[in-house]
N, CA, C and O atoms as a MOPAC input file, in Angstrom:
PM7 MOZYME 1SCF
protein

 N    108.22800 1   110.15000 1    86.36900 1
 C    107.69600 1   109.10900 1    85.53600 1
 C    108.68500 1   108.74500 1    84.44200 1
 O    108.87100 1   107.56900 1    84.13100 1
 N    109.30500 1   109.73600 1    83.87200 1
 C    110.29500 1   109.45700 1    82.83800 1
 C    111.44700 1   108.64100 1    83.42300 1
 O    111.94100 1   107.71200 1    82.78300 1
 N    111.86800 1   108.98400 1    84.62100 1
 C    112.97200 1   108.27600 1    85.27200 1
 C    112.59100 1   106.83500 1    85.57700 1
 O    113.34000 1   105.91600 1    85.24400 1
 N    111.44400 1   106.62500 1    86.20200 1
 C    111.04900 1   105.29600 1    86.65800 1
 C    110.60100 1   104.38000 1    85.53000 1
 O    110.91700 1   103.19000 1    85.54200 1
 N    109.87700 1   104.90700 1    84.56400 1
 C    109.32700 1   104.07100 1    83.49900 1
 C    110.02100 1   104.28000 1    82.15500 1
 O    109.69400 1   103.60400 1    81.17900 1
 N    110.97300 1   105.20600 1    82.09500 1
 C    111.71500 1   105.49100 1    80.85700 1
 C    110.78300 1   105.93400 1    79.72700 1
 O    110.95500 1   105.55900 1    78.56700 1
 N    109.79700 1   106.73800 1    80.10500 1
 C    108.85500 1   107.27300 1    79.11900 1
 C    109.36500 1   108.62000 1    78.62600 1
 O    109.89300 1   109.40100 1    79.41800 1
 N    109.21800 1   108.90800 1    77.34300 1
 C    109.61100 1   110.21800 1    76.82100 1
 C    108.74500 1   111.34000 1    77.41700 1
 O    107.55900 1   111.15500 1    77.69000 1
 N    109.36300 1   112.48100 1    77.60500 1
 C    108.67400 1   113.65000 1    78.17200 1
 C    107.38800 1   113.95900 1    77.40600 1
 O    106.34400 1   114.21200 1    78.00600 1
 N    107.47400 1   113.93700 1    76.09600 1
 C    106.30800 1   114.26400 1    75.27200 1
 C    105.13600 1   113.32200 1    75.56700 1
 O    103.99000 1   113.76600 1    75.64800 1
 N    105.41300 1   112.04500 1    75.72600 1
 C    104.34800 1   111.07800 1    76.03100 1
 C    103.71000 1   111.36600 1    77.38700 1
 O    102.49400 1   111.26200 1    77.54300 1
 N    104.52700 1   111.72300 1    78.35100 1
 C    104.00500 1   112.04300 1    79.68700 1
 C    103.11300 1   113.27400 1    79.62200 1
 O    102.04700 1   113.30900 1    80.23700 1
 N    103.54900 1   114.27800 1    78.87900 1
 C    102.76900 1   115.50900 1    78.78900 1
 C    101.47100 1   115.32800 1    78.00500 1
 O    100.56300 1   116.15200 1    78.11500 1
 N    101.37600 1   114.27200 1    77.22500 1
 C    100.13900 1   113.99300 1    76.49000 1
 C     99.05600 1   113.41700 1    77.40300 1
 O     97.87400 1   113.46700 1    77.06300 1
 N     99.44400 1   112.87500 1    78.55100 1
 C     98.46600 1   112.35500 1    79.50800 1
 C     97.73500 1   113.51900 1    80.16200 1
 O     98.31400 1   114.58600 1    80.36700 1
 N     96.47000 1   113.31600 1    80.48800 1
 C     95.79600 1   114.37700 1    81.22700 1
 C     96.27500 1   114.35500 1    82.68400 1
 O     96.90300 1   113.39400 1    83.12800 1
 N     95.97400 1   115.40800 1    83.40200 1
 C     96.50400 1   115.59500 1    84.75200 1
 C     96.14400 1   114.42800 1    85.67200 1
 O     96.99100 1   113.94100 1    86.42100 1
 N     94.91000 1   113.98900 1    85.61700 1
 C     94.49100 1   112.88000 1    86.49400 1
 C     95.23900 1   111.59300 1    86.17200 1
 O     95.59100 1   110.83600 1    87.07700 1
 N     95.48000 1   111.34600 1    84.90800 1
 C     96.21900 1   110.14000 1    84.52200 1
 C     97.66200 1   110.22100 1    85.01600 1
 O     98.21100 1   109.22500 1    85.48500 1
 N     98.27800 1   111.39700 1    84.91500 1
 C     99.63800 1   111.55900 1    85.46000 1
 C     99.63200 1   111.34100 1    86.96500 1
 O    100.53300 1   110.69600 1    87.50000 1
 N     98.62700 1   111.87100 1    87.65200 1
 C     98.53800 1   111.66900 1    89.10100 1
 C     98.42000 1   110.18800 1    89.43800 1
 O     99.02400 1   109.72000 1    90.40400 1
 N     97.65000 1   109.45400 1    88.65100 1
 C     97.49100 1   108.02400 1    88.89400 1
 C     98.83000 1   107.29800 1    88.76900 1
 O     99.14400 1   106.42900 1    89.58300 1
 N     99.61200 1   107.64800 1    87.76100 1
 C    100.91300 1   107.00800 1    87.57600 1
 C    101.90000 1   107.40500 1    88.66800 1
 O    102.70300 1   106.58200 1    89.10600 1
 N    101.84600 1   108.65300 1    89.10900 1
 C    102.71600 1   109.08400 1    90.21500 1
 C    102.37400 1   108.29400 1    91.47500 1
 O    103.27100 1   107.88400 1    92.21100 1
 N    101.09200 1   108.07900 1    91.72800 1
 C    100.67200 1   107.28100 1    92.88200 1
 C    101.16500 1   105.84100 1    92.74900 1
 O    101.57900 1   105.23500 1    93.73700 1
 N    101.12400 1   105.29800 1    91.55100 1
 C    101.61000 1   103.92800 1    91.33200 1
 C    103.10700 1   103.83800 1    91.58900 1
 O    103.57100 1   102.87400 1    92.19800 1
 N    103.86600 1   104.82400 1    91.13700 1
 C    105.30600 1   104.85900 1    91.40800 1
 C    105.54700 1   104.90300 1    92.91300 1
 O    106.43700 1   104.21700 1    93.41700 1
 N    104.77000 1   105.69600 1    93.63000 1
 C    104.91300 1   105.78400 1    95.08700 1
 C    104.66000 1   104.42200 1    95.73100 1
 O    105.38600 1   104.02900 1    96.64300 1
 N    103.63900 1   103.69800 1    95.26900 1
 C    103.35800 1   102.36400 1    95.81800 1
 C    104.50600 1   101.40100 1    95.53900 1
 O    104.89400 1   100.62500 1    96.41200 1
 N    105.04200 1   101.44900 1    94.34100 1
 C    106.17700 1   100.58800 1    93.99700 1
 C    107.35600 1   100.89700 1    94.91200 1
 O    107.98300 1    99.98200 1    95.44600 1
 N    107.66100 1   102.17100 1    95.09600 1
 C    108.78400 1   102.56100 1    95.95400 1
 C    108.55800 1   102.15200 1    97.40000 1
 O    109.49600 1   101.72700 1    98.07400 1
 N    107.33100 1   102.27200 1    97.88500 1
 C    107.03600 1   101.84900 1    99.25600 1
 C    107.27900 1   100.35500 1    99.42500 1
 O    107.86100 1    99.93400 1   100.42400 1
 N    106.84300 1    99.55200 1    98.46400 1
 C    107.06800 1    98.10100 1    98.53700 1
 C    108.55700 1    97.78500 1    98.51400 1
 O    109.02600 1    96.94300 1    99.28000 1
 N    109.30300 1    98.45700 1    97.63900 1
 C    110.74300 1    98.22800 1    97.58000 1
 C    111.41800 1    98.60500 1    98.89400 1
 O    112.30200 1    97.89000 1    99.36700 1
 N    111.00500 1    99.71900 1    99.48000 1
 C    111.58300 1   100.15000 1   100.75300 1
 C    111.27800 1    99.16100 1   101.86300 1
 O    112.13200 1    98.89700 1   102.70900 1
 N    110.06500 1    98.60700 1   101.87100 1
 C    109.69800 1    97.62000 1   102.88400 1
 C    110.52000 1    96.34600 1   102.73400 1
 O    110.79800 1    95.66400 1   103.72000 1
 N    110.90700 1    96.02700 1   101.51100 1
 C    111.68300 1    94.82000 1   101.23300 1
 C    113.18200 1    95.04900 1   101.41200 1
 O    113.97200 1    94.11900 1   101.24900 1
 N    113.57000 1    96.24400 1   101.73700 1
 C    114.97700 1    96.53100 1   101.94100 1
 C    115.68500 1    97.07000 1   100.71900 1
 O    116.91000 1    96.99600 1   100.63400 1
 N    114.95200 1    97.60200 1    99.78700 1
 C    115.56200 1    98.22100 1    98.61700 1
 C    115.52200 1    97.33000 1    97.40000 1
 O    114.91100 1    96.26100 1    97.40100 1
 N    116.18000 1    97.79100 1    96.37200 1
 C    116.20100 1    97.08000 1    95.09600 1
 C    117.19000 1    95.93500 1    95.19300 1
 O    118.31500 1    96.10700 1    95.66200 1
 N    116.76300 1    94.77800 1    94.74800 1
 C    117.65700 1    93.61700 1    94.71700 1
 C    118.17400 1    93.43600 1    93.30600 1
 O    117.42300 1    93.55700 1    92.33800 1
 N    119.45000 1    93.14800 1    93.19200 1
 C    120.07000 1    92.96200 1    91.86900 1
 C    120.65600 1    91.59000 1    91.76200 1
 O    121.22300 1    91.24000 1    90.72600 1

């Protein structure tokens, strides 16, 4: 989460476990869409 969203570690650790899981799932969905599109476009 810190890598993908540039959030500080402390902020991530302040989230409860379920909220962190929700964000990890969202990152996975974003990555799946990018992979289907052929990667990151610049």
